[in-house]
C-alpha positions as CSV (number, residue, x, y, z in Angstrom):
1,M,-9.6,-2.5,1.3
2,E,-13.2,-3.3,1.1
3,S,-14.2,-0.6,-1.3
4,G,-11.0,0.0,-3.4
5,D,-7.7,1.4,-2.5
6,T,-6.4,4.0,0.1
7,N,-7.6,6.8,-2.1
8,N,-11.2,5.9,-2.3
9,D,-11.9,3.6,0.7
10,S,-14.2,5.7,2.9
11,T,-13.5,3.6,6.0
12,Y,-9.7,4.0,5.6
13,I,-10.0,7.7,5.0
14,A,-12.2,8.3,8.0
15,L,-9.9,6.3,10.3
16,K,-6.8,8.0,8.9
17,D,-8.2,11.4,9.3
18,S,-9.3,10.8,12.8
19,W,-6.0,9.6,14.3
20,I,-3.0,10.7,12.2
21,P,-1.3,13.5,14.0
22,S,-0.9,16.7,12.0
23,G,0.6,20.0,12.5
24,P,4.1,21.3,12.9
25,S,5.2,18.9,15.5
26,A,4.2,15.8,13.5
27,I,5.7,17.2,10.3
28,A,9.0,18.0,12.1
29,L,9.1,14.5,13.6
30,V,8.4,12.8,10.2
31,A,11.2,15.0,8.7
32,Q,13.6,13.5,11.3
33,I,12.3,9.9,11.0
34,L,12.3,9.5,7.2
35,P,16.0,10.0,6.6
36,L,16.8,7.7,9.5
37,L,14.6,5.0,8.0
38,E,16.1,5.5,4.5
39,A,19.6,5.3,5.8
40,A,18.8,2.1,7.7
41,E,17.2,0.6,4.6
42,F,19.7,1.5,2.0
43,T,23.0,1.6,3.8
44,A,22.4,-0.6,6.8
45,H,23.4,2.3,8.9
46,H,21.4,3.1,12.0
47,S,21.7,5.0,15.3
48,D,20.0,3.3,18.2
49,G,20.2,6.5,20.3
50,T,18.6,8.6,17.6
51,A,16.0,6.0,16.9
52,N,15.1,5.6,20.5
53,S,14.7,9.4,20.9
54,L,12.5,9.6,17.9
55,I,10.4,6.6,19.1
56,R,9.8,8.4,22.4
57,Q,8.9,11.6,20.6
58,A,6.4,9.7,18.4
59,Q,4.9,7.9,21.4
60,S,4.5,11.2,23.2
61,L,2.8,12.8,20.1
62,L,0.5,9.8,19.7
63,S,-0.4,10.0,23.4
64,S,-1.3,13.6,23.1
65,V,-3.5,12.9,20.1
66,E,-5.3,10.1,21.9
67,A,-5.9,12.4,24.8
68,T,-7.4,15.1,22.6
69,P,-11.2,14.8,22.2
70,A,-12.4,14.1,18.7
71,A,-13.9,17.1,16.9
């Protein structure tokens, strides 16, 4: 960070706010991804099928965000 940390770096904040998906679909996707990551980290348990499905959903969400003109 050039000007501090993630809370006060204006470049980081501007970039984060410009491309991080928000809204119900992003929140729902994160709610599914987080427990999967935690399970994989702490129990070495993972589900390739579930992970691949979530990856495809995340890629689709990011594609839709990239296709949306900036405000």
